[in-house]
C-alpha positions as CSV (number, residue, x, y, z in Angstrom):
1,M,-66.4,7.7,-84.2
2,R,-64.1,10.6,-83.7
3,K,-65.4,13.6,-81.8
4,P,-65.0,16.9,-83.7
5,F,-62.8,19.5,-82.2
6,S,-65.2,21.6,-80.2
7,F,-65.3,25.4,-79.7
8,S,-65.1,25.0,-75.9
9,A,-61.9,23.0,-76.2
10,A,-60.4,25.5,-78.6
11,S,-61.5,28.5,-76.5
12,S,-60.1,26.8,-73.3
13,L,-56.8,26.1,-75.1
14,G,-56.5,29.6,-76.3
15,L,-57.4,30.9,-72.8
16,L,-54.8,28.6,-71.4
17,F,-52.0,30.0,-73.6
18,L,-53.1,33.6,-72.9
19,L,-53.1,33.0,-69.2
20,S,-49.7,31.2,-69.3
21,T,-48.2,34.2,-71.1
22,L,-49.8,36.6,-68.6
23,S,-48.5,34.6,-65.7
24,C,-44.9,35.8,-66.3
25,L,-46.0,39.4,-65.5
26,S,-45.9,40.6,-62.0
27,M,-49.5,41.0,-60.9
28,A,-51.3,42.0,-57.7
29,T,-52.6,39.2,-55.5
30,P,-56.3,39.7,-56.2
31,A,-55.5,39.5,-60.0
32,E,-53.6,36.4,-59.5
33,E,-56.3,34.9,-57.3
34,A,-58.8,35.6,-60.1
35,E,-56.4,34.0,-62.6
36,L,-56.2,31.0,-60.4
37,E,-59.9,30.7,-60.2
38,Q,-60.1,30.9,-64.1
39,L,-57.5,28.1,-64.3
40,N,-59.5,26.0,-61.8
41,Q,-62.6,26.5,-64.1
42,I,-60.5,25.4,-67.1
43,E,-59.4,22.4,-65.1
44,R,-63.0,21.4,-64.4
45,E,-63.8,21.7,-68.0
46,L,-61.0,19.5,-68.9
47,E,-62.0,16.9,-66.4
48,V,-65.5,16.8,-67.9
49,Q,-64.0,16.3,-71.3
50,R,-61.9,13.5,-69.9
51,D,-64.9,11.9,-68.2
52,W,-66.9,11.9,-71.4
53,A,-64.0,10.4,-73.4
54,K,-63.7,7.6,-70.7
55,Y,-67.5,7.1,-70.9
56,R,-67.4,6.7,-74.7
57,W,-64.3,4.3,-74.4
58,E,-66.1,2.2,-71.9
59,K,-69.2,2.0,-74.0
60,T,-67.3,1.1,-77.1
61,N,-65.4,-1.6,-75.1
62,S,-68.8,-3.1,-73.9
63,E,-70.0,-3.2,-77.5
64,C,-66.8,-4.9,-78.6
65,Y,-67.7,-8.0,-76.7
66,Q,-70.7,-8.4,-79.0
67,K,-68.4,-8.7,-82.1
68,Y,-66.4,-11.6,-83.4
69,W,-63.1,-9.9,-83.5
70,V,-63.1,-8.7,-79.9
71,N,-59.4,-8.0,-79.4
72,R,-59.2,-5.9,-82.6
73,C,-62.2,-4.0,-81.6
74,L,-60.7,-3.4,-78.1
75,S,-57.4,-2.2,-79.5
76,E,-59.1,0.2,-82.0
77,S,-61.3,1.4,-79.2
78,R,-58.1,2.0,-77.1
79,A,-56.5,3.8,-79.9
80,E,-59.5,6.1,-80.4
81,Y,-59.5,6.8,-76.7
82,R,-55.9,7.8,-76.7
83,R,-56.5,10.1,-79.7
84,E,-59.2,11.9,-77.5
85,I,-57.2,11.9,-74.3
86,D,-53.7,12.9,-75.5
87,P,-54.7,16.5,-76.3
88,I,-56.6,16.8,-73.1
89,R,-53.6,15.5,-71.1
90,A,-51.3,17.9,-72.8
91,Q,-53.6,20.8,-71.9
92,E,-53.7,19.5,-68.3
93,V,-50.0,19.3,-68.1
94,E,-49.6,22.9,-69.2
95,L,-52.4,24.0,-67.0
96,H,-50.9,22.3,-63.9
97,E,-47.5,23.9,-64.5
98,V,-49.1,27.4,-64.7
99,Q,-51.2,26.7,-61.6
100,R,-48.0,25.5,-59.7
101,K,-46.3,28.8,-60.6
102,L,-49.2,30.8,-59.7
103,R,-49.8,29.1,-56.3
104,S,-46.0,29.4,-55.6
105,S,-46.2,33.2,-56.3
106,L,-49.3,33.6,-54.1
107,K,-47.5,31.7,-51.3
108,D,-44.4,33.8,-51.6
109,Q,-46.5,37.0,-51.5
110,R,-48.3,35.7,-48.3
111,D,-45.0,34.8,-46.7
112,A,-43.5,38.2,-47.6
113,K,-46.5,39.9,-46.1
114,K,-46.2,37.9,-42.8
115,I,-42.5,38.6,-42.6
116,A,-43.3,42.4,-43.1
117,E,-46.0,42.3,-40.4
118,R,-43.6,40.5,-38.0
119,A,-40.9,43.1,-38.7
120,S,-43.2,46.1,-38.1
121,A,-42.5,48.1,-34.8
122,E,-46.2,47.9,-33.9
123,K,-46.2,44.1,-34.0
124,A,-42.9,44.0,-32.1
125,A,-44.3,46.2,-29.3
126,E,-47.5,44.0,-29.3
127,R,-45.3,40.8,-29.0
128,A,-43.3,42.4,-26.1
129,A,-46.5,43.4,-24.3
130,N,-47.8,39.9,-24.8
131,Q,-44.6,38.4,-23.5
132,K,-44.6,40.7,-20.4
133,E,-48.3,39.8,-19.7
134,F,-47.5,36.1,-20.0
135,E,-44.6,36.4,-17.6
136,E,-46.8,38.3,-15.1
137,K,-49.5,35.6,-15.4
138,Q,-46.9,32.9,-14.8
139,K,-45.5,34.8,-11.6
140,A,-49.1,35.1,-10.3
141,A,-49.7,31.4,-11.0
142,A,-46.5,30.4,-9.1
143,A,-47.4,32.7,-6.2
144,R,-50.8,31.1,-6.0
145,A,-49.3,27.6,-6.2
146,A,-46.8,28.6,-3.4
147,D,-49.6,30.0,-1.2
148,L,-51.7,26.8,-1.7
149,E,-48.7,24.7,-0.8
150,E,-48.2,26.8,2.3
151,R,-51.8,26.4,3.3
152,R,-51.6,22.7,2.9
153,K,-48.5,22.5,5.1
154,D,-50.3,24.5,7.8
155,A,-53.6,22.6,7.5
156,P,-52.9,20.2,10.4
157,K,-51.8,23.1,12.6
158,R,-55.0,25.1,11.8
159,A,-57.1,22.0,12.3
160,Q,-55.6,21.6,15.8
161,E,-56.2,25.3,16.6
162,N,-59.8,25.0,15.4
163,K,-60.4,21.9,17.6
164,A,-58.9,23.6,20.6
165,G,-60.8,26.8,20.1
166,T,-64.2,25.2,19.5
167,Q,-65.5,23.6,22.6
168,L,-69.0,22.2,22.4
169,D,-70.8,22.0,25.8
């Protein structure tokens, strides 16, 4: 019960090789993101193929227990499963390698963009203004805290003055 080689498997394999050759070229970020999405779609298709192969294997295994030569049937079932899974696994390995390279490239581009933004004069001026504003807020908070402490120290004295100044008849 060998599954014939399907068109979707052939087309996804061809697309994988095409994308792997294109990944060596320097592309713009949107193109790389689109390519990554295509690779993710291929990965989902391979996952479906793997799930179906596993389903067929498990079904065959359950049928083996109805036969007299159970161990032989199970080993044949396992061999058939390996014949189905090995090409899928090979495609997944190549796909994951291309995805890793692509994700690394995207990360490098994002990092370079962040570094460029940090190095710009506009961002440096904004950071300096933020730092100055922060220091001013810290000074104001320290002044408020000192004033509050001073008022707490003077509280007994003011209370005494209020008692002396307010006479109820």
